[in-house]
N, C-alpha and C positions, 0 to 999 in steps of 0.2 A: 887708557882703559878701554876705549872704544875699539882700538886696533886689536888689542888682546882678545876682547870679547868676540869680535868678528872672526878673528883667526881660529879661536876655539869653536865657534859656531860652524865655520866651514869644515874644520877637521871632524867635528861630531857628525855633521850631515853627511860628509863623504864616507866616513867609516861606517855609519849606519846603513847607508845605501850599498856600500861595497860588501858588507857582511850579508845583508839580505839577498843581494843578487848572487853572491857566491854560493850561499846555501841553496837557493832555488835552482841555480844552474847545475850544481852537483846532484841535487835530487832528481832533476829531469834526466841528466846523463845516466845516473845509476838505474833509474827506472827503465829507460829505453834499452840500455846495453846489458842489463842484468835480468830484467823482469818481462818486458812486453815487446820490445823491438819497435821499429817504425810502423810496420804494417803486419797484420796477421790475416791469414785466409783459413776459413773453416767451412765445414758442412753446416748449413743453417740450422739443422736439427741439433747439432752438437752443442750449440750455444745455450740450449734450454737446460739440458741435464748433464752435459759433458760425458755421455756414455760412449764407450769405446767403439761400438759397432757403427757409429755415425762417422764414417770416414769421408775424406774429400773425394769427390768424383772427378774423373778425367785428370788424374794426377799427371800423366804424361803430357797432356796438352798444357797444363799450368806451368810445368817446369820448362817446356819449350818456349813459352811466352816470357818467363822470367829470365831465361838465358839470353834473350835477345833484346829485352826491353831496357831502354835508357832510364837511369835513375835507380836501378837495382844494383847495389854493391855486392850483396851476398844474401843467400837464403838458406834456411835449414828446416827440413821436414821433421816433425815430431809426432810421437804417439803419446797421448796423455790419458792417464786414468788415476783414480783414487785407490790407494793401497794401504793396508795395515802392516806395520813393521813391528817385529818383536825380537828382543834379545833375552839373554838369561835373566836380566834384571828389570826390564821395563818394556812397555809397548807404546806406540804412538801411531798416528795416521798422517799421511802426506800425499801430495800429488807426485806420482812417479812419471817421469818424462823419459821416453825412449828416444835417443838422439844419435845422429852420426857425428862422432867426436870432431872430426876435421871441419865439417860444415858448421857445427854448433860453435866452434871457437871463432868462426868468422862473423857470427852475429851476436855472440854473447861474450861478456868479459868474466864469466864465472871462473874460468881457468886462471885468470889473473888474481883472483881473490882466494886461491887455495892457501890454507894455512898448514895443511899436511897432505902428503901423497901427491898424486897426479890425476889428470882428468881423463879417465877411461883409456889410458894408454897401456900397451903391452898385451900379450896373449897369456891368459890364465886358465887353469883348469876349472876353478870356481869363478862364475861371472862377477864382474866388478860393479860397485855402486858408489856414487859420490853424493854425500849428504851435507847439509848445512850444520854449522856449529851448534845451533839451537836444537836440531834433531839429535845430534850427538849427545847433547846434555839431557834431552828427554829420554834417550835410550840408555843413559848412564854409561856412555862410552868415554867419559872423562875420568881419568885416575890422577892420583896425587902421590908424588914420591920425592923425597929429599935425596937427590943423587950428588955424588962428589963433583961431577962436571958442572952442575948448576950452582953448587956452593962456591966453586972456584970462580965462576963468571958473574956472580951476583954483584950488583952495583952497591959498593960500600958507602956511597953517598946517600943512598935511599934507606939503607938498613945499617944500624950501628954494629960495630964489631961484636959487642956482647950479645946482641940478639942473634947474630949468625952463629956464634959459639953455642948458644943454647939450642938452636934449631938442629945443629949437627948431632945432638944427643938422640934425636928421633930415630936415626939410622936410615937404612935403605928400604924400610918396609913400605909396601904399596898399599894405598888406601883407595877403596872403590868409590867413595863419595866425599863431598866437601865437608860434611858434618863430622865424619870420622877423622879427617885430617885436622880440622880445627880443634877437635877434642884433644888430639895429640899435641897441638901447639899450645893449648891451654895448660897442659901439664908441665911444659918446660919454660914458658914465658911468664913474666910477672903480669899482674892485672892491667897495668897501664900499657905495657908493651903489646899485650894481646889485643887490647882495644884499638891501638894505633896501627898495628902492622898485620893483623890476622888476614884481612881481606886481600891485601897486596901480596902477602906470602902465598896464600892459596892460589891466586892467579899465576904467580911466578912458577910455582912447583907443580902446576897442572900439566897434563899432556893427554892427547887424544889416543884412543886405542884403535889405530888403524889396523887393518887385517882382521878385525873382528867380524864374525858372521852375523848376518841379519836375516831372519826368516820373514818372507813377504807373503801376504795373503792378498790375492787379486782375482778378478773375474776375467775370463777370456771372452772372446766376441760372441760365444754361444751362451754366456751367462753362468758357466760352470766355474767353481772355485779351483784355483791352482795355488801351489805353495812352493815357489822357488826359494832358494837360499843364495844370497849374494854376500860377497866379502867387501868390506869398506876399503876402497883404494885411495880415496881422497876426501878431504873435508874442507869446505869453503866457508868464508865469513864475509858478508857484505855489510853495508850500513843499514840494512833493514832486517831486524831480527824476526819479524813476522814471515818474511819471504824465506829466511834461512830455516825456519821451523816447518815450512809447508811444501818444500820442493826438494826432490832428489832426482838424480840423473843416472840412467843406465844405458848400455848400448842398445840401439833400436833393433838390430838384428837378433840379439839375444832375447829381448822382450817379445819380439814377434813369435819366437818359438813357443813361448808360454801362452800368448794370447790368441794364436792362430791367424794372425794377420799376415798378409803377403807384403812383399817389398814395396808395392805401390799403394798400400793402404796406410794412410796417415790421418791424424786428427787435426793437425795444425801445420801451417807453413809460416815460419817467422822470417820477416824480410827486413834488411837494413838498407837504408837509402843514404844519399850523400849528406843530408842534414835534415833537421826537423821539418822545415817548410817543404823540402822536396819529398819527404815521407808522406806528408798530408796530401800533396798533389799526386804522388804515385798511387795512393789508395783510391783516389777519384778515377784515375785512368784504368786501374785494374777492375774497379767496380763496373765500368762500362764494357770491358772486354770479357769479364767473367760474371755475367748477371746471375748465374745459377749458384754462385758461391757467396758466402758471407765474408766480405772484405772490409776490414776495419782498420782505420789509422790509429796512431797512438793517442790522438785526441779523443777518439771514440772509446778506445780501450781504457783510458784513464782520464776522465773529464777533469779531475782535480789538477792534473798536470797542465792541461790546456788552460785552466783558469790561472794557475801560477804564471804561465808564460804570458798570458794576455794582461795580467794585472800586476806583474812583478814590479814594473817601473812605477805604477801608481802607488803601490804599497810602499815602495822605497821613498817616494816623495812625501807620503803622509808622515813618515818618520821624520823627514827633513823639516817639514812644516812645524811639527811639534817642537823640534829643537830651535827653530828660528823664532817661534812664538816666545820661548823663554829668552832668546837673545834680544828680542825687541825691547823687553823690559830693562835689560842692562843698558842698551843704547839710550833709551828714554831717560833713565836715571842719570847717566853720565852727561848727556847733552843738556839736561835741565840744570845740573850743577854748573855746567860751563856757562850757561846763560845767566844764572843767578850771581855768579862770581864776577861777571862783566857788566853788571847793570850800569855802573857809572860810565864805562867806556861806550856802551851802546847809547846811553843818553847823550853823550857828547857828540856822537856821530849824527844823531837825529837833530841836535841843536844847530849843527853847522850845515844842515840841509839834506841829509840822506833820508829819502822817503821810505815808507814802510815796505814797499815792494823790494827795495834793495836790501833792507835789513833782513827780510824773510829769505831772500836769495843768499845772503851772507851765511846764515845759519845752515841752510840746506846744502850749499856748496861745501861748507866745511864738513858736514856729515858725510856727503858723498865721497869726498877725498879720503877721509878717515876710513870709511867703509871699504873703498877700493884698495887702500894700502893693506888693511887687514885681510881682504879677500886674496890679494896676491900672496901675502905671507902664508895664509891658511892653505891655499892651493899648493904651494911648494911643499909645505910641511906634510899635508895629507897625501900628496903625490908620492913623496919619498916613503912614507909609512905604508901606503898601499902596495907600492912596488916591492918592499921588503916582505910584507906579510903575505903577498900573493905567492911567494916562493916558500916561506917557512910555514905558513898557515897559522891560524889561531886555535889553540888547543882548548877545547871544552870537555876534556875527558872526565872531569869531575861529574858531569851530567850526561855522560855517554849513554848510559842505560836508557835514560828517558828519550834522548834524541834518536837513538837507533830503534826504539820501539815505534817511533813515528816515521822512520825511514830516512832520517837525516844524519849526516856524518858528524862525528864529534870533533873533527878537525876541519875547519872551514877555510877556504882560500879566497879572500875577498878580491873582487875586481871591479873597476869603475871605467866606463868609457869616457871619451872626451866630451860626448854630448851630456853625460851626467855632470861632469865638472862645469861645463858651460851653464847648465840648468841651475845647479846649486849656486854658482856665482851670481847669476842674474837675480835669483831669489833673495840672496843675502843683500845685494845692492838695493833692491826694492824694499826689503825689510828695513834697511838703514834709513831710506828716504821717508818711509811711512812713520817710523819711530821718531824722526826728527820734526815732524809736523807740530806736535804738541809743544816742544821747547821753542820752536820758531814762532808759534802763535803767542806764546808767553812773552817773547821779545816784542812782538807787535803791539801788545797792550801797554807797553811802558810809556809813561809820560816823561818827555825829555827833561822838564824842569825838576820833577821829583826824582828822576834817575840821577841827575847831576848832584843832588844833595845827599845821595847814598854814600856812606862811608865804607 
């Protein structure tokens, strides 16, 4: 019982630590490579109101420094401004980023998160825009249609044959919003089938309206309103729905024509370094070489990420301690039963001369060996499980909407370092020793004569 309890305690502790560290690591990676980068450079005035006229001074000097400075892997200049977007069916606001596509793809992984289209590639008569999936939803650029191709490829393990047959009755009509599509589903499905499958069917038969036109309202650097029209060429989806709703990308050269900015006028330079620690060090070096600019590391841009990094191990160990606290009661219970069942044997050992110190050592040694055996078994079991799950991931898609609203992925890939394994093992052994003190003290209080009379 002790071995099984320790094994499960190790497994629970390691898995809790692995999931926590996996989530935090994925969140930090997504934030840096999708949202903020390792280092950002701005005009100090731009950080107050983010107005387009506050561009970075001495752009040529900065780029020459970045081209030769160690620790800089890539950088991307950006023009940033707030814009209003409108389609025939809806309107919304977002931050419009003018970027150089090739340079942006070196510092950002947005292009890897495309669910439709491409990232500002190709020459087009009407300028291109890449928007997030939430923006597409806000602008009502998601339609619903039961096509023969999707009916043929539908997973029949997820949807029964009779449900698929009923859906086909809807025909190839296109629906402009989810409510209309669900109303059509309600007419052909039974009440129970509708409740069970409506949401999944709406998700499966939805598609984005790429090539739709979006009318943009923005201010140029003189403060005048301009009204360019862009065509949706790409739609991306990250693990952060707030970011997806608030950021869109266009070609910087095209945006400059509407804002009146020159090639060397940019509001932000995003920089990627070799790793997170190198990024923080790079920001310090750039601050010394560019005192007139606002240079911020990822730790300054997103303090909560820095806190996650600094306290991730501590948070993980707190979860482990909670699990081990419950484990301790299991060990106490089992070892106490072990002592109570051997009262006569312990009394005989005392009667033939074994002193109390040796009796105490006997119980403690037994507990340590049992705990070590359980620890080894638990380490092997948890190591195999973490190795498998780090490749397949743990799917929390049932709660994906809530996780993604907070910026966390619905599929987490746990990982555990050897230091974590060593730390958990030591903690489990200590827990076993501490939990054995009470049963050992119970054995010390035994009277040899009375113990020998126990049946």
